[in-house]
N, C-alpha and C positions, 0 to 999 in steps of 0.2 A: 504494500500500500504506500502511496506517495504521501498522503496526509498523516500528520501525527494524530493518532487516535485520541489521546487525552485532550489535546487542544480543540479538536473538532467537537468532542462531546461537551466540553466547557462552553464553547461558542454557541452551540445549539441550546444548551440549558439556559444560558443567559438570554438568548433570543426569545425563548419561550417563557421567560420571567419565572423560572422555577428555582427555588432556593436549594442549597445542598441539604438542608434539614428536610425539605419536602422529599427529596430523592431518597434520603436515608429512611424516612418513614415509609415511603412507597415500597422500597425493596424489603424492608422488614415485614411489612404486611404481606408480601409475596413469599415470605419464608427464607429470605436471604439475610445474612448478617453483613451489613455495610454501614459502618459508622461514618460520620461526616469526615473524619480524618482519612478514612479509606477512599472516599469519593474524591477528596482533594488530591490524594496520591495518584489516583487514576488520571485526573485532569492534568497533573504535572508530569506524568510519564514515569512515576516511580514504580508503578505496578499497572496491571490491566485487569479489567473485570472478566469474569468467566464468560463463555459464549452465551449462556442463558441470561445472565445479567446484562450483557451487552445488548442483546435483542430487546430486553425489557426497557433499557435506557433509550434505545432508538425509537421504540413505540411511544414512550413517555415524552420524548423530545420532538415527536412528529417527523422523524427522519424516515421517509418512505423509500427512498432509493439508496440503500446502504452502500452498494458498490461505488456508485458515483460520488456520494457524499464523502467517502473516505479515500478517494483518489484512485480508484481502480481505472486502469488505462482503457478508455472507451474506444480507442483507435484499433484495437485488435479486431480482426475480421470475425472471429468466432465468439466474441463476447456478447453477453446479454445481461440485463438487469433483473434481479430478483427482488420482489417487494417483501416486506415482513410477512405478509399473508402467504406469499409463495413459500417462504421458508417454513412457516408453520405447517402448511399442507405437506411439504416434503417430509418434515419430521413425523407427522401423523402416518404418512405412507410407510416410512421405515419401521414404524412401531406395529404395523398390522401383522397379525398372525399369518403364517403360511397355511393357506386353505387347501393344500393338496393332500 
């Protein structure tokens, strides 16, 4: 990815007028432990959220095109964009039982 994950998350959080406390409370309500200190660490590049938390943050921050937002090279001929809903559908598909 070309864009720094933490700074992009911070930029979108601020754009959406969401406080770090609100993010911490939101993630806690979803069953994840994320203190305000942890969220600041993500935003400063000291650590990164897990993939599940990352997707929740994108949804909370209204980031619909994750690949483009985080600097995926759009010029590749075989590239395409997945929305958060697309990713959720793929996850559900992978969790289906084998019916054979």
